[in-house]
N, C-alpha and C positions, 0 to 999 in steps of 0.2 A: 451162503451168499454173503457178500460184503458190498459196501458202498465205496467205490474208488475215491470219491471226493473226501470221505472220512479218513482214508488211508494216506492221503497226500500230506506230507509234513516237511517243512524246510527248517534248517538250522543255519545260522549265519556262517558263511564260508565253508559249509559242509555238503556232503553228498550222502543221501540216505537211500538204501535199497531194501526191498522186502519181497521175498518170493510169495506170490499169491496162489499159484497153482503148481502142482508137481508135473502133470502130464496133460497137455503140453506144458513145458516149463514157461511160466509167465512171471516176470519180475517187474515190480514197480520201482522206478528210479526217480528221485527228487533231487535236483541239483540247484543249490542256492545261486543267486546271481553272482557272476564273477568266478564260478568254479569251472574246472575243466577235468577231463579224463584224457590222458595222453594216448597216443596211438597204440593200438593193440589189435588182435584178431580173435574171432570166436571159432571154436572147433566145430560148431554146428551152424547151419543156415538158420535164418530167422526173419523176423519182421519187427519194425519199430513203429509204435503208434504214439504220437505226441498228444498229450492231454491238455496241457496249458503251458504258457510261457513263451519265451523267445530265445533261440540260440542257434548254433551252427553245428552241423554234423558233417564231418569230412569223411567221405567214403570213396576209397580208391582214387583219392586225389580230387574228387569233385565235391563242391560245397552244396549242402542241402540245408535250406532254412527250416529250423525246428520251430513250428508254431502250431497252435491248437488245430487238430484235424489232419495234420500231415501223417502219412503212412508210407513206408518204403521197405523194400526188401533188404536184408543183410545177408549177402552171399557167404558161404562157408570160407573161412580163412581170409576174408577180405579185410585189409588194414583200414581202421577207422579211428577217429578221435572226435571228441565233443567239447563244446564250450557253451555255457549258459550266460546269455546277456542279462536276462531277467530270471526270476525263479521259474524253473522249467521242470515239468514232470512228464514221464513217458513210460510206456510199457514195452518191455523187450520180451518177445515170444520166440522161443527157440524150438526148432524141429525136434522130433523124437530122438531119444538117446540111441547111439549106435552100439 
């Protein structure tokens, strides 16, 4: 067992990620204010759970506000990008490996 709050860590201008579980695959992402992840797609479906902060997640061309408590599906092969306005952390949970 671990405390998510203790795992959250920000570095100026950086993006930190740490795999917390192997199955289902759960990864913690911590994006410092002003950082971005360019458009890409995941080979597996999943879900995003925002823990804290504020940012924007663009999924299939639609903007989703990233703020504490937001949760949304990430369809397989769906183009998406992210931008953190404030220090922002979220969990990415991916479906089982194929």
